[in-house]
N, C-alpha and C positions, 0 to 999 in steps of 0.2 A: 179126280178130286177128293181131298180129303177132308173127313167129319172135322169139325173145331171140337175140339177135346176139353183145352185150355185156353183163357185169356194168361199168355206168358209175360206180357210186358204192357206196360201203360206209360206213353209217352206224355210225362205231366206238362211240359212245355219244349216247344223248340228252336227256343231261345238259347245262345250259348255266349259266354263270354272269353272265348279262345281262337283263335282261328289255326288249327293245327293240318298240316299240309297233307296227314294221312287220313281224313276226315272229310268226306262228302258236305259237311254243314257250312263250308263259307262261301260254297258254290247253290246252296240248298234253292230248290225250284218251286219251293213252296212257302207260305206266310210263317213268319217265327211268331210264334204267338204261345200265350199262356191256355193250357187248357181251362174252360170254366168247371165250375162245381157242378153243375146240372150235369156236364156230361163225363166228369169224373165218379159223380156217383152211379150212371147207367153202366159206366165200363165197371163200376165194383161191382154192382148187381150183376152183373152179367157172368162175371167172375164168380160171383156168390152160387149161381144155378148150377156152375159146371165144378165146383167143387174144387177150383184149382190150387194143387198143392203148393204151386211157387207162382211167384208174382215178382217182376223185377219193375218199378218205379222211374225206367230210364229212357231214353229215346234219343234223337238227334241231338236234343238240347241238354243243358245242365241244369238236372234239377232242383239242385239248391236254390237257382234264382228265383222259381216260382214264388211270389209275396204270399201264399197261403200254404206255403211247403211244410210246415208243422203241425196244420190242421188235416192236411191230406193224409199225412202219414198217420194220424190216430184217428181219422176216420177209416183208414182202408183197415187198421187193426181191428177195430169195433165190427165192421162188416166183416172182414175175414178174419177171426180169431184164432184159427187152425194153420193159416196159410203162410208159408217161409217167405217174409218180405225181404226183399234185395233191393241195393240203390248202387249205381256207380256213378263216380263226381270225381272232377279234376282238381278236388281240392282246394282250390283257390278261396272259393269265398264260403266255406262252411262252418257257421257261429256256431257260439255255443250253446246258443237257444235251440239252434235244428241236431247238435249233438244228443241234448238233453231227451229230445223227440224219440230220435233213432234207437235211444238206449230204451224209454220209456214202451216203445212199441216192439223191442226186439228185432231191429231191422239192421240187416248186416251192411255194410258198407265197404263195398270196394272203391281204392282210392287209385288212380293211375298214375302210373311212376315216370311219365315223359317231364314233369316238372319235379324232379328230386329236392329242390330247394323247397318246394312248396308243400309234396305230397310227404316229406319226410315228418315236417313240423304238425300237419294236420292229420298223420298218422299217431304221432306222439299225443295230440292231444285228444283221439277217438278214443287210443286206450285211457287212458285218465279219464274220461268219461265213461269207462266200462260199455263201448261200445262195441260189439264183434265187427272184426275190421280186417282187411287184407288187402294186399298190394296187386293191383292189377299189371302183369308185365306183358299182356301178348304185342302190345305195340313192339316189343324190344325183339323176343323171341317167337311170336307165332303170330305174328300181324300179317293183313289181308289186304287186297285192293279193292275191296266192296263192288265183287263182280264187277271188275274193269271200270268202277264210278272215279277212282282216284290214282294218280301214278306212284303206287307204292307196292313192295315185293310182296309176295305170296308166300310166306315162310309156317301158315298153319298147315298143319297135319292133315290129309284129307279123310274125309269122313262124311257119313249119310247126313244128309240135313234134318236136324231133328223138328224143325218147324214143319215139316210136309209128311215125316215118320211119324209125328207121334199126334199133328193135328194142332200145333199150336198156333195161336194168333197175335197179333200185335195191334194197339190201338194206338192211333194217332195224335195228336194234340187237338185234333178239330173232330174227332170221335171218329174218323175212317179204320175202317178196320182191314189189315195189309195180311198178307203172307207171314213176311218175316220182316228183321231189322234192316234187312239190306236195302228194302226199297226205302234208300232214305229220301227222297223225291213223293213219295206219294204217289206214285203214278198208277199201279194197281189195285185201287181198294176192291174191295168185294159186298161192303156194303158200310153202314155205319151203325154206333151203337143208340144213335138216336132214332133210327127207323123203326117203325111199326115193328116190323119183322124184322130181327136181326138175322146176320149172316148165318148159314149153318155148316158151309162147307169152304175151304181154302184151296190153291191149286198154285201150278208152276206160272211165272211170269215171265217176262222175255229176260231179265237179268239173272235165270237159272243156267243158261247157256254158256255165261262168262263168270260163273263161280267157282269156287274151290270145293266146295260142298257138292258129292255127289245126289242126285235126285233117287229115293228109294223106289224100289222096281215093285 
């Protein structure tokens, strides 16, 4: 078991507007839902107590689909003024209002390159809005099969799992706390952020034995 040191990821929605072959989402075995503001605040306050240096508002869903996306970004920045905020998006539905919220909160946007006809336009719009933006090419040059959950080649270089090595925790859209983003279906929760006593440790799960990442010794 590893002590939780950081809330590394908060999944504000488990809904997505695409059905990518390399992603478990099309066959997600849990409810596709938006995180409530009550759960989001609890997750942020938990991250605040641990002084999380970096937080990704990303998960199995497309974060920009959340109807309160802009409000959530601003709230995250208010509660975590010094934390590095990150966001991954497929770029399909990024609005000008959302880009402004990203700029105002110094949120770094990573756009997936799997839809170049969309990603290219979104990249140009984000740069025009003075949003710190990068292109995510990992599906092309360092993809993985989600610990055997999808039929996709493992191209990612092997390295030690940072979630288990550093004690990173992920909060799913329903508030469940899991060991890492590989637990797409949320089958191995260690607790919930709405519990009276939040979880203090994470550990290996059944997916670890099929993962391309190695478990720290």
